[in-house]
C-alpha positions in Angstrom: -22.9 -190.4 13.7 -22.5 -190.3 10.0 -21.7 -194.1 10.1 -25.0 -194.9 11.8 -27.9 -195.5 9.5 -31.3 -194.2 10.4 -32.9 -197.5 9.4 -34.2 -200.2 11.8 -35.7 -203.6 11.4 -39.2 -204.3 12.6 -38.0 -207.4 14.5 -36.0 -205.1 16.8 -39.2 -203.4 18.1 -40.9 -204.5 21.3 -44.6 -204.1 22.2 -45.4 -201.1 24.4 -46.6 -201.9 27.9 -49.0 -199.3 29.2 -47.8 -197.5 32.3 -50.0 -194.9 34.1 -46.9 -192.9 35.1 -46.3 -192.2 31.4 -49.5 -190.1 31.2 -48.8 -186.3 31.4 -51.1 -184.1 33.4 -52.0 -180.8 31.9 -54.1 -177.8 32.8 -56.7 -176.6 30.3 -55.5 -173.5 28.5 -57.8 -170.8 27.1 -56.9 -170.4 23.4 -57.6 -167.3 21.4 -59.3 -167.6 18.0 -55.9 -167.4 16.4 -54.7 -170.4 18.6 -52.5 -168.3 20.8 -52.7 -167.9 24.6 -51.7 -165.2 27.1 -48.7 -166.0 29.3 -48.4 -163.9 32.4 -45.9 -164.1 35.3 -47.3 -166.0 38.2 -44.5 -165.5 40.8 -40.9 -164.7 41.3 -38.9 -167.7 42.4 -35.5 -166.2 42.7 -33.5 -163.0 42.1 -29.9 -162.6 41.3 -27.4 -160.2 39.8 -25.5 -161.4 36.8 -22.2 -159.9 35.8 -21.8 -159.1 32.1 -18.4 -157.5 31.3 -18.4 -154.3 33.3 -22.2 -154.2 34.1 -24.3 -156.0 36.7 -27.8 -157.0 35.4 -30.6 -157.8 37.9 -32.3 -161.0 36.8 -35.6 -162.7 38.0 -36.5 -166.3 37.8 -40.2 -166.2 36.8 -42.8 -169.0 37.0 -45.3 -168.4 34.2 -49.0 -169.3 34.3 -49.8 -172.7 32.8 -46.2 -173.8 33.5 -44.5 -175.7 36.4 -41.6 -174.4 38.5 -39.2 -176.6 36.4 -40.2 -174.5 33.4 -39.4 -171.2 35.0 -37.2 -168.8 33.0 -34.6 -166.2 33.9 -35.7 -162.7 32.7 -34.1 -159.3 32.9 -35.9 -157.4 35.7 -36.2 -154.1 33.8 -37.8 -155.9 30.8 -40.3 -157.5 33.2 -41.2 -154.2 34.8 -41.8 -152.7 31.4 -43.8 -155.6 30.0 -45.8 -156.4 33.2 -46.1 -153.2 35.3 -49.1 -154.5 37.3 -47.1 -157.6 38.4 -44.8 -155.4 40.5 -47.4 -153.3 42.3 
């Protein structure tokens, strides 16, 4: 990519045609005064054991509040139980 210049000519641009499918939907988020927000686990989507060398680590696929299922993350089960004990009751 070093031979490609990061310069373009204005004549190569085309006018944007508005398309309603390009608009992203979002849920309102409660921001704290320091512009942070609380993320909590919403539900467990999957559970699996991952092998790491000679250990087996239980993992959970977590869907977080204010995020879709596509944005779910894999978390270590013991870390989730320590960080969010009320979630597992």
